[in-house]
C-alpha positions in Angstrom: 0.0 -2.8 -20.0 0.0 -3.7 -16.3 -2.2 -1.5 -14.1 -0.8 -0.8 -10.7 -3.0 0.7 -8.0 -0.7 3.1 -6.1 -2.4 4.4 -3.0 0.5 6.6 -2.1 -1.2 8.3 0.7 -1.9 5.0 2.5 1.2 3.1 1.6 3.9 5.7 2.1 2.9 6.8 5.6 1.0 3.7 6.8 3.7 2.8 9.3 3.9 6.4 10.6 0.1 6.5 11.1 0.2 3.2 12.9 3.0 4.5 15.2 1.0 7.6 15.9 -2.1 5.6 16.8 0.0 3.4 19.2 1.7 6.5 20.8 -1.8 8.1 21.3 -2.9 4.9 23.0 0.1 4.9 25.2 -0.6 8.5 26.2 -4.3 7.6 27.0 -3.1 4.8 29.3 -0.6 7.0 31.0 -3.3 9.7 31.5 -5.6 7.0 33.0 -2.8 5.8 35.4 -2.0 9.4 36.4 -5.7 9.7 37.6 -5.9 6.4 39.3 -3.2 4.0 40.2 -2.5 1.2 40.6 -4.7 0.1 37.9 -5.0 -3.3 36.1 -5.9 -4.0 32.5 -9.6 -4.2 33.1 -9.8 -0.9 35.0 -7.7 0.9 32.4 -9.8 -0.6 29.6 -13.0 0.7 31.4 -11.5 4.1 31.8 -10.1 4.5 28.3 -12.4 2.3 26.1 -9.3 0.6 24.7 -9.6 -3.2 24.3 -7.8 -5.4 26.8 -5.3 -6.9 24.3 -4.1 -3.4 23.2 -3.8 -2.4 26.9 -1.7 -5.5 27.5 0.7 -4.6 24.6 1.0 -1.0 25.7 1.7 -1.9 29.3 4.5 -4.1 28.1 6.0 -1.3 26.1 5.5 1.3 28.9 7.2 -1.1 31.3 10.1 -1.7 28.9 10.6 2.0 28.6 10.6 2.6 32.3 7.4 4.6 32.4 5.4 2.1 34.5 6.2 -0.7 37.0 3.9 -3.6 37.8 2.6 -4.2 41.3 0.3 -6.8 42.8 -2.6 -4.3 42.4 -1.8 -3.1 38.9 0.4 -0.8 36.9 2.0 2.2 38.6 3.7 5.2 37.0 7.4 5.4 37.9 8.7 8.4 39.9 11.3 8.9 37.2 8.6 9.4 34.6 6.7 11.8 36.8 9.8 13.9 37.4 10.7 14.0 33.7 7.3 14.0 31.9 8.0 17.4 30.4 10.5 15.6 28.2 7.5 14.2 26.3 6.7 17.7 25.1 10.3 18.2 24.0 10.2 15.0 22.1 6.9 15.7 20.3 8.2 19.2 19.4 11.3 17.6 17.8 9.1 15.2 15.9 6.9 18.1 14.6 10.0 19.9 13.4 11.0 16.8 11.5 7.6 16.4 10.0 7.6 20.1 8.9 11.0 19.5 7.3 9.6 16.5 5.5 6.7 18.6 4.3 9.1 21.3 3.0 11.1 18.7 1.2 8.1 17.2 -0.5 6.9 20.6 -1.5 10.3 21.6 -2.9 11.7 18.5 -4.4 8.7 16.5 -5.4 6.1 19.2 -6.2 8.4 22.0 -7.3 6.9 24.5 -4.8 8.9 26.9 -2.7 
């Protein structure tokens, strides 16, 4: 008989956990920029404790998403983001609803609970 090590907890939600960690890092960077901008990679790293290479990746994503713009002195939060930052709360609330629905589905369908 073949023995399979199923670490369901780590395998099934591994991508989701990684995405949550990345989103949390993006938020920390945005918070740092809201306090002091423009800021470069080194300054953001000093303010957040996040390694430079992760800051660099996050800044690319935040720029792609229109949250920041580069300047000669460092990253700057876009006026559009500042005007619409409440939308972050709406989005996280929608995600929480989806997660609660997933929990209900697991309880009902997989665990036989109501």
